[in-house]
N, C-alpha and C positions, 0 to 999 in steps of 0.2 A: 594268261600271263600273270604270275604272282610276283610283284616287285617287293623286295624286302631290303632291309638295312642290317648291317652287322658292324658293330664297332670292332676295330682291330687294334689292340694295344700291342705294340711291338718295340723291341729295342732297336735303336738306330744310332747313327752318328751323333753323339752328344747326350744320349739318355733315352728315356721312354717317350714314345709318340703315340697319338691316338687318331688313327685314320678311320675312314668309314667306307666299307664296301656297300655298293647299292646295285642291285640287279635281280635277275630271274635265274636262280640256280637250276631250274628244271628245263630251261629252253634250249639247251645245246650250246655250242660254241658261238661266241659273239665278239665283235670288235671291242677293244678295250679303250677307255678314256681315262686319262689322269686329269682330275679337276683340281686346280690350284686356287685356293681362296684369295680374297684381297688381303690387304695389310692387317686386318683384324684377326686373321686366322680362321679356322673352321668354325662354322656356325650353322644354324638351322636353314638359313637361306641357301647355303651351298648344298646341303643334303636334299632340299626340295628340288633344286636344279638337277642334281644327280638322279633323282627319281624321274624327272621329265625325260632325261636322256635315256635312262634304263627302259622307259616305256616305248622309246623309239627303237629299242633292240640293242642297246649297248650295255656292257658291264663297266661300272664306274668306280674308281677309287678316288675319294676326296682325300687328298694328301695333307697331312699335318706336317708343316715345315718348322714350326717353332718348338714343339715339345708338349707332352701331356700337361694339360692345365694352363698352358700359356696362351692367352687370348687377349687381344686388344679390346678395350671397351669404348674407345674414342680415337680420334685421329692421332692425338699425341702419344697415347700408349701403343697404338699400332705402329707408329713411326719408330718408336724405340725398339720394338720387337723386330721390325724389318731391318733396322740398322745392324742388329746383332749378326744376322747372317749375310746381309748385303755387303758388309764391310770385310767379310772373309769369304772370298769366292770358293776357296777349297771346301769350307763348310757347306755352302750352298750347293756346290757341285755334288758333294757326297750325299747330301740329303735328297736331292733330286734323283740321283742314280738309285738310291735306296727305294724311293717311291716307285720308280720305273720297274725295278726288280720285283717289288711287291705286286704291282699290277700284273706283270708277266706270270707270276706264280699263282694268281687267283684261278679257281676252277672255272672252266668254260670260257677262258679268254683266248681269242685267236691272236697269238703273238705276232702274226704277220700283218695284222690290221690294228694299229695303235694310233692314238691321237692324244694331244694335250690341249686343255682349255684352261686359261688362267687370266689373272689380272695383275697389274703393277709389278710386284717383285718377281714372280715366276715368269711373267711376260718378258721382262728385260733379260732374264737368264736364258730363256728358251729362244727368243727371237734372235739373239746374238750368238747362239751356240754353234753356228756354222761359220766357217771362214777362219781368218787368221787368229782370232781370239779364242778359238774353240778349246784350247788346252786349259784355259782358266775359267771357262764357262761350262755349264751343265748341258750335256746333250739331251734333247727331248726326242720323243718318238719321231722318226723321220717320215712316217706316213702322212701326218697332218699335225699342224699346230695352229690353234686359233687363240689369239691373245688380245681381245678387245679391252679397252680401258673404260669399261662401262659399269663397274661394280658399284652398287649403291652402298653407301657407308652406313645408313641407318636401318638396314634390314637385318 
């Protein structure tokens, strides 16, 4: 198994985004996982976790929700970035749907076996995406969603 990473710069709702595909392109069809970072945005810690998941047999998309080059450096800057999309559920919903569509379009992803893993911001959006509030929240893959609030801020 040869795990590799590939930066995917793509146009999305609100501008350019820089997500990361992590997986084994040679190993056939695999379940797909959307990995949502904590409030700081995508970083090496997320990519390393994606590699661990890929080694277990998954194809992973580390989703950029803020936009290319927009990353928090501390709690305060992360909270400001989070507020930009948390305060507008339509923007959040559109960006999460965009990430889900991107995952489904990746080579070797079994679109019948999808999951989402995330922290804080995406967790609130995904965990409440079912039920009466669904129209204003972003739907996440229905196969599985795991949203622990355990993301280390200093990694």
